[in-house]
matplotlib code that plots the C-alpha trace (Angstrom):
import matplotlib.pyplot as plt

x = [138.1, 135.9, 132.3, 130.8, 130.6, 129.4, 127.5, 130.2, 133.4, 132.7, 131.3, 133.1, 131.0, 128.5, 127.8, 127.1, 128.2, 130.3, 130.7, 132.6, 133.6, 136.9, 136.3, 134.9, 137.2, 134.4, 133.7, 129.8, 127.6, 127.9, 126.1, 126.5, 124.2, 123.9, 123.0, 121.7, 120.8, 118.0, 118.0, 121.2, 122.1, 124.8, 126.0, 128.0, 128.5, 127.2, 130.4, 130.4, 127.2, 123.6, 121.8, 118.3, 117.7, 115.9, 114.7, 115.6, 114.4, 113.1, 112.6, 114.1, 114.7, 116.7, 117.8, 119.3, 120.0, 117.1, 114.7, 113.2, 112.1, 110.7, 110.5, 107.9, 109.9, 108.8, 109.4, 111.6, 111.6, 108.9, 106.6, 105.8, 106.7, 108.7, 109.4, 112.5, 114.6, 116.6, 119.7, 122.0, 125.8, 127.8, 125.1, 125.9, 123.0, 122.0, 119.8, 118.2, 116.5, 116.8, 117.5, 118.9, 119.0, 120.3, 122.0, 122.4, 124.6, 125.5, 128.8, 126.7, 127.5, 124.7, 123.3, 119.7, 116.8, 116.4, 113.1, 110.6, 109.3, 106.5, 105.8, 101.5, 103.7, 106.2, 105.0, 104.7, 105.2, 104.7, 107.1, 107.2, 105.0, 105.0, 108.5, 109.7, 107.3, 108.4, 107.8, 110.1, 109.1, 110.6, 111.0, 114.2, 114.1, 113.6, 110.1, 109.1, 111.4, 112.6, 114.2, 117.8, 120.8, 122.6, 121.4, 118.9, 117.9, 114.4, 113.6, 112.6, 111.4, 111.0, 108.7, 110.1, 110.3, 110.8, 113.7, 114.2, 116.9, 115.6, 116.1, 120.0, 120.9, 123.5, 123.8, 127.8, 127.7, 126.6, 124.2, 120.6, 119.2, 121.7, 122.8, 126.4, 125.2, 127.7, 125.0, 125.1, 123.1, 122.2, 120.0, 118.0, 116.2, 113.6, 113.3, 117.4, 117.6, 119.8, 119.5, 121.7, 123.0, 124.6, 127.0, 128.6, 130.8, 130.1, 132.8, 136.1, 134.8, 135.2, 133.6, 132.3, 130.2, 127.8, 127.3, 125.3, 124.0, 122.4, 120.8, 123.3, 125.4, 126.3, 127.2, 128.9, 128.5, 130.7, 129.5, 128.3, 125.4, 123.9, 120.7, 119.3, 118.5, 117.2, 114.8, 114.7, 111.5, 110.5, 112.1, 111.2, 114.2, 114.4, 117.6, 118.1, 119.3, 121.4, 122.6, 124.7, 126.9, 128.5, 125.6, 124.6, 120.5, 119.4, 118.2, 117.5, 118.3, 119.2, 119.9, 119.0, 120.8, 120.3, 120.2, 117.2, 115.7, 112.6, 111.8, 110.0, 107.5, 106.6, 104.9, 101.8, 98.8, 100.4, 99.3, 101.7, 102.1, 99.5, 101.3, 101.9, 102.7, 104.0, 103.9, 102.3, 102.2, 99.4, 101.9, 102.0, 99.6]
y = [14.9, 18.4, 16.8, 20.2, 22.9, 26.0, 28.2, 30.1, 28.3, 26.1, 29.2, 29.7, 32.4, 32.7, 29.2, 29.9, 26.2, 23.6, 20.0, 17.7, 14.0, 15.9, 18.2, 15.4, 12.5, 10.2, 9.2, 10.2, 12.8, 16.5, 19.3, 23.3, 26.4, 28.8, 32.6, 34.8, 38.1, 40.2, 39.4, 37.2, 34.5, 31.7, 28.6, 25.8, 22.5, 19.3, 17.2, 13.5, 14.5, 14.3, 17.0, 18.2, 22.1, 23.0, 26.3, 26.7, 30.4, 32.1, 31.3, 31.0, 29.2, 26.3, 25.7, 22.8, 20.8, 23.3, 22.6, 25.3, 24.2, 27.7, 26.9, 28.4, 27.8, 29.1, 32.3, 30.0, 25.6, 26.5, 28.4, 25.0, 22.2, 23.6, 22.3, 21.2, 20.6, 17.1, 18.2, 15.0, 14.4, 16.1, 19.3, 23.1, 24.4, 27.9, 29.1, 32.6, 34.0, 35.4, 33.5, 30.4, 27.8, 24.1, 22.1, 18.9, 16.1, 12.3, 11.5, 9.1, 6.7, 7.7, 10.4, 10.4, 13.2, 16.3, 16.7, 19.2, 18.0, 19.9, 20.5, 18.5, 14.8, 15.1, 12.6, 14.2, 11.9, 11.8, 9.8, 8.3, 10.0, 12.1, 13.5, 11.5, 13.2, 14.7, 15.2, 14.1, 15.8, 12.8, 14.7, 13.0, 9.4, 6.0, 5.9, 10.3, 10.6, 7.1, 9.4, 9.7, 6.6, 7.3, 10.7, 10.1, 13.3, 14.3, 17.0, 16.8, 19.3, 18.6, 21.1, 22.2, 20.5, 17.0, 15.0, 13.5, 11.1, 9.0, 6.0, 6.6, 4.5, 3.7, 3.0, 2.2, -1.7, -3.8, -6.0, -7.3, -5.1, -2.1, 0.6, 2.4, 5.7, 9.0, 11.6, 15.0, 17.0, 20.8, 22.3, 25.8, 26.3, 28.8, 32.1, 32.5, 29.2, 26.7, 22.8, 19.9, 16.9, 13.8, 11.0, 8.5, 5.3, 1.2, -0.8, -0.6, 2.5, 5.7, 9.0, 11.8, 14.3, 16.6, 19.7, 22.8, 23.6, 27.0, 27.9, 27.5, 24.6, 21.2, 17.7, 15.6, 11.5, 9.1, 6.4, 5.6, 6.0, 9.2, 10.8, 12.5, 15.6, 18.1, 21.0, 22.9, 24.6, 27.6, 26.7, 23.9, 22.7, 22.0, 19.8, 18.5, 15.5, 14.2, 11.0, 8.2, 5.0, 2.5, 0.3, -0.3, -0.5, 2.9, 2.5, 4.1, 1.0, 1.7, -0.1, 0.6, 0.8, -1.9, -0.2, 2.0, 0.3, -0.8, 3.1, 2.6, -0.2, 2.8, 4.9, 2.8, 3.8, 7.5, 10.5, 12.1, 15.5, 17.3, 20.5, 18.2, 18.3, 21.7, 22.3, 21.1, 22.1, 24.8, 26.6, 26.5, 23.9]
z = [160.6, 161.5, 161.9, 163.2, 161.0, 161.7, 159.8, 157.5, 157.7, 154.9, 152.5, 149.4, 147.7, 146.2, 148.5, 152.2, 152.3, 150.5, 151.2, 148.7, 148.8, 149.1, 152.4, 153.8, 153.4, 151.6, 148.1, 147.0, 149.1, 148.8, 149.6, 148.2, 149.5, 146.9, 148.2, 145.2, 145.4, 144.3, 140.5, 141.1, 138.4, 138.6, 136.1, 137.3, 136.4, 137.8, 137.0, 138.0, 140.3, 139.9, 142.5, 143.4, 143.4, 146.6, 147.5, 151.3, 151.1, 148.0, 144.7, 141.4, 137.4, 136.5, 132.9, 132.1, 129.0, 127.3, 129.9, 131.7, 135.8, 137.7, 141.1, 143.5, 146.5, 150.0, 152.6, 154.9, 155.5, 158.0, 155.7, 153.0, 151.7, 148.5, 144.2, 143.2, 140.0, 139.5, 137.1, 135.9, 136.0, 133.2, 132.7, 132.4, 135.1, 135.6, 138.6, 138.3, 141.5, 144.9, 148.3, 149.7, 147.5, 148.4, 146.1, 147.3, 145.5, 145.1, 142.4, 140.0, 136.9, 134.7, 133.6, 133.2, 132.3, 134.4, 136.3, 138.0, 141.3, 142.1, 145.9, 145.9, 145.1, 147.7, 150.2, 153.8, 156.2, 160.4, 162.3, 165.6, 168.4, 171.8, 172.5, 169.3, 167.0, 163.4, 159.9, 157.3, 153.2, 151.4, 148.3, 147.3, 148.7, 146.3, 147.4, 146.8, 143.9, 142.2, 139.4, 140.4, 140.2, 144.1, 145.5, 148.5, 150.1, 152.6, 155.0, 158.8, 161.1, 164.4, 167.3, 169.5, 172.7, 170.5, 169.8, 165.9, 164.5, 167.6, 167.9, 167.5, 164.2, 161.5, 158.1, 157.8, 156.8, 153.5, 155.2, 154.4, 157.2, 156.4, 153.3, 153.6, 153.2, 153.7, 155.3, 155.8, 158.0, 157.2, 160.3, 160.2, 163.6, 164.3, 166.0, 165.8, 168.5, 168.6, 168.7, 169.6, 167.5, 168.8, 167.0, 168.2, 167.4, 167.1, 168.0, 166.2, 164.5, 166.8, 166.8, 169.2, 168.2, 170.4, 168.5, 169.5, 165.8, 164.7, 161.0, 158.7, 160.2, 158.9, 160.7, 158.8, 159.5, 157.6, 160.0, 163.3, 165.1, 164.9, 166.7, 168.8, 166.9, 169.9, 170.0, 172.8, 173.8, 171.5, 168.6, 165.7, 164.2, 160.2, 159.0, 155.3, 154.8, 151.7, 151.7, 148.5, 148.8, 147.1, 147.2, 143.6, 145.3, 146.0, 149.3, 152.6, 154.8, 158.6, 161.7, 165.4, 168.4, 169.8, 173.4, 172.0, 169.7, 172.2, 172.0, 169.3, 171.0, 173.2, 170.1, 170.1, 171.6, 171.7, 169.5, 167.1, 168.6, 167.5, 166.4, 163.0, 159.8, 160.7, 157.4, 153.4, 149.7, 150.8, 153.5, 157.3, 159.1]

ax = plt.figure().add_subplot(projection="3d")
ax.plot(x, y, z, "-o")
ax.set_aspect("equal")
plt.show()
């Protein structure tokens, strides 16, 4: 399996990126990045997938099941926290606008109601401390958006020079402390920069990725420890996480790599990077 998808290598017009369960070799998680020109419009069927339409750059109108959601969106992922629309499985959806839009999806059983998610209601969390500081926009997590069946999604913004997704963690076993979740990382890097993503295996389940990532790249994580995500000096890092799995409970439970879990104890007493939050619903901080 190819775990690192450089920008353009998994494109199918009008999508700049297409990740399906079939292409990824798993069962639940999907992601498409829709690119629309000025005045553009695209209609698609959700099939077996519930989805969230999230503006990455630009604005749009989403129509589904007789509902119409105007998404104000944003100039880019570093400009502000965005509003979004949830659309259910077995639906016809039209997106009309201009820009780049993530269609984060999860194969599911139940057909739920379409919904609008206002930017002002997205929980913004500051996680970690010191050089492990990051901002997490929990727009599609169970706590931030309880109206989905399988889909879990969030955005992470890492200031230049910081490390996120750290300590390394995994979610590939079903236990009291961990849930099986297939995960997609989609990256954008400020100022045409690069960043780095690490994924490595646990006993009996090998995987080995150390990828230089740039805007438009994706990394697939079927299993294994993942982290850190590294933002070099001068280049803030953004990534969109999309997750789903077989558990009947929609839960984001992770297990830290025991070799690095002690890092969390060092955060007490350290300040969060003063540049955070990088964004809010009102705009750049």
